[in-house]
C-alpha positions in Angstrom: 0.0 0.1 0.0 1.6 3.5 -0.7 2.2 5.8 2.0 -0.6 8.3 0.9 -3.3 5.5 1.2 -1.8 4.2 4.4 -2.2 7.6 5.9 -5.5 8.1 4.4 -7.0 4.9 5.9 -5.4 5.6 9.4 -6.7 9.0 9.5 -10.1 7.9 9.0 -9.9 5.4 11.5 -8.5 8.1 13.9 -11.6 10.3 12.8 -14.0 7.4 13.2 -13.0 6.7 16.7 -12.9 10.3 17.6 -16.4 10.4 16.5 -17.4 7.4 18.9 -15.8 9.3 21.4 -18.5 12.3 21.1 -21.4 10.0 20.3 -21.8 11.2 16.8 -22.7 7.7 15.6 -23.7 8.3 12.1 -20.3 10.5 11.4 -18.4 7.4 12.9 -20.3 5.0 10.7 -19.5 7.1 7.4 -15.9 7.2 8.2 -15.3 3.5 9.4 -17.2 2.3 6.4 -15.1 4.4 3.9 -12.0 3.2 5.6 -13.1 -0.2 5.3 -13.7 0.0 1.7 -10.2 1.8 1.1 -8.5 -1.0 2.9 -10.3 -3.7 1.1 -9.3 -2.3 -2.3 -5.5 -2.5 -1.0 -6.1 -6.1 0.5 -5.2 -4.6 3.7 -6.9 -7.5 5.8 -5.5 -6.5 8.9 -6.5 -2.9 8.8 -10.2 -4.4 8.0 -10.3 -6.4 11.0 -9.1 -3.3 13.2 -11.6 -1.1 11.3 -14.8 -3.5 11.8 -14.5 -2.7 15.6 -15.6 1.0 15.6 -17.9 0.4 12.8 -19.7 -2.0 14.6 -19.8 -0.1 17.7 -21.3 3.0 15.8 -24.0 0.7 14.2 -24.7 -0.9 17.7 -25.2 2.4 19.4 -27.1 4.0 16.4 -29.5 0.7 16.6 -29.9 1.1 20.4 -31.1 4.6 20.0 -33.7 3.3 17.5 -34.8 0.7 20.0 -35.5 3.5 22.7 -38.8 4.1 20.6 -41.0 1.0 21.8 -43.8 1.3 19.4 -43.2 -0.3 15.9 -44.3 1.7 13.2 -45.6 0.5 9.8 -44.1 2.0 6.8 -47.3 2.5 4.7 -45.9 4.3 1.7 -42.9 3.7 -0.8 -40.2 6.3 0.5 -39.1 8.8 -1.8 -36.8 12.2 -1.6 -39.3 13.9 0.3 -40.0 11.3 2.9 -38.7 12.4 6.4 -38.0 9.7 8.4 -38.8 9.5 12.1 -36.7 7.6 14.7 -37.7 4.4 16.1 -38.3 0.7 14.8 -40.2 0.2 11.4 -41.7 -2.5 9.8 -42.0 -2.9 5.5 -44.5 -5.2 4.8 -46.6 -5.8 1.7 -47.3 -4.4 -0.8 -43.8 -2.8 -0.2 -41.0 -4.8 -0.7 -37.2 -5.4 0.2 -36.0 -2.4 -2.2 -38.2 0.0 -0.4 -36.9 -1.2 2.8 -33.4 -0.4 1.7 -34.5 3.0 0.3 -35.9 3.8 3.7 -33.1 2.8 5.8 -30.6 4.9 3.4 -32.9 7.7 3.8 -32.5 7.4 7.4 -28.9 7.2 7.2 -28.7 10.2 5.0 -30.9 12.3 7.6 -28.9 11.0 10.5 -32.4 9.4 12.0 -31.7 6.3 14.0 -33.8 3.7 12.9 -34.3 -0.2 12.8 -35.9 -1.4 9.5 -37.5 -5.1 9.1 -39.0 -6.0 6.0 -41.5 -9.0 5.9 -43.0 -10.7 3.1 -46.4 -12.5 3.2 -46.9 -15.3 5.7 -46.5 -18.7 4.0 -48.9 -21.6 4.2 -46.5 -23.3 6.7 -47.2 -20.2 9.0 -43.4 -19.0 8.4 -42.7 -15.1 8.1 -40.1 -14.5 5.3 -37.8 -11.6 6.2 -35.5 -9.8 3.7 -32.9 -7.5 3.4 -31.7 -6.2 -0.2 -28.3 -4.9 -1.4 -25.2 -6.3 -3.3 -26.8 -9.6 -2.1 -30.3 -10.7 -0.9 -30.8 -12.5 2.3 -33.7 -13.9 3.3 -35.0 -16.3 6.0 -38.1 -17.6 7.2 -38.8 -17.3 11.0 -41.7 -17.4 13.4 -44.3 -14.5 12.7 -45.3 -12.2 15.4 -48.0 -13.3 18.2 -50.2 -10.4 16.6 -49.1 -10.0 13.0 -50.9 -6.9 12.7 -49.1 -5.3 15.6 -45.4 -6.7 16.2 -43.5 -6.1 18.9 -39.8 -4.1 19.2 -38.6 -7.6 20.5 -40.0 -9.5 17.4 -38.2 -7.0 15.3 -34.9 -7.4 17.4 -35.2 -11.1 16.9 -35.8 -10.6 13.0 -33.1 -8.6 12.7 -30.8 -11.1 14.4 -32.1 -14.2 12.7 -31.6 -12.6 9.4 -27.8 -11.8 9.8 -27.6 -15.5 11.7 -28.8 -16.7 8.4 -26.3 -15.1 6.1 -23.7 -16.3 8.4 -25.0 -20.1 8.5 -25.3 -20.0 4.6 -22.0 -18.7 3.8 -20.2 -21.3 1.4 -17.3 -22.9 3.1 -16.1 -24.1 -0.4 -15.4 -20.5 -1.3 -11.8 -19.4 -1.0 -11.2 -17.3 1.9 -10.9 -13.8 -0.2 -14.1 -14.8 -1.7 -15.9 -15.4 1.6 -14.5 -12.1 2.6 -16.1 -10.2 -0.2 -19.4 -12.1 0.2 -19.7 -11.3 4.1 -18.8 -7.7 3.1 -21.7 -7.7 0.6 -24.0 -9.2 3.3 -22.9 -6.5 5.6 -24.1 -3.8 3.1 -27.3 -5.4 2.6 -27.6 -6.1 6.4 -25.5 -3.4 8.4 -27.3 -4.1 11.7 -26.1 -7.3 12.7 -23.1 -7.5 15.0 -22.1 -11.1 14.5 -21.5 -10.5 10.7 -18.9 -7.9 11.9 -17.2 -10.2 14.0 -17.5 -13.1 11.5 -16.1 -10.8 8.7 -13.2 -9.4 11.0 -12.3 -13.1 11.9 -11.9 -14.0 8.4 -9.7 -11.0 7.5 -7.8 -11.8 10.5 -7.1 -15.2 9.0 -6.4 -13.5 5.5 -3.8 -11.3 7.1 -2.0 -14.1 8.9 -1.6 -15.9 5.7 -0.6 -12.9 3.5 -3.4 -13.2 1.0 -3.9 -10.8 -1.9 -6.5 -10.7 -4.4 -5.6 -12.5 -7.6 -5.4 -10.2 -10.7 -8.0 -10.5 -13.3 -7.6 -13.8 -15.6 -6.5 -13.0 -19.1 -8.6 -14.7 -21.7 -7.0 -17.6 -23.6 -5.4 -16.2 -26.9 -5.3 -12.6 -25.8 -2.0 -11.0 -26.9 -2.6 -7.4 -25.4 -3.1 -4.1 -27.5 -1.2 -3.9 -30.9 
């Protein structure tokens, strides 16, 4: 990694940690997420593992503030640029879909409003409740529905977020090489950032990659390609 890039990632980490000390959760999250992306682009897996600590903490604190609002709110309309997000726990349900939930969550981040967002799909004939997170990858898990489907509790919403992330970890293909597993979990984390164990699992894989000195292989060249004339 170049000296300039090293200093840039280190600076972002320092600023993220300073933001945490000031309880500026959204700022800390933005800085740590940017540092994580930069470190990944340079195969700095050890730095990634370190960055995931403040990133996880910023998101944990943001989510805790959202759950301070006990009443679950149903998102009744598809969000748009004029939508003003309110703090708390929000359920996105049919006819809205996972893409609407993602848009709502990103609006909340942009507006620096603490929210927890769960998207549920129609209850199945087996009385299972599919919950979904959309992003670079789609994560879907079938869980027990709330006792009162029309009035889920914040405790049910917290379990839904937890089970969704647990499902992503459980379904990680162990047959993939280590770097591909890291990139898959990075995508899962972007789709579902509100799950602490996803951060921890990714950090563990990053430490393993750093210990092995792994690097991303260069793109393969098609057979017979001889370059530019």
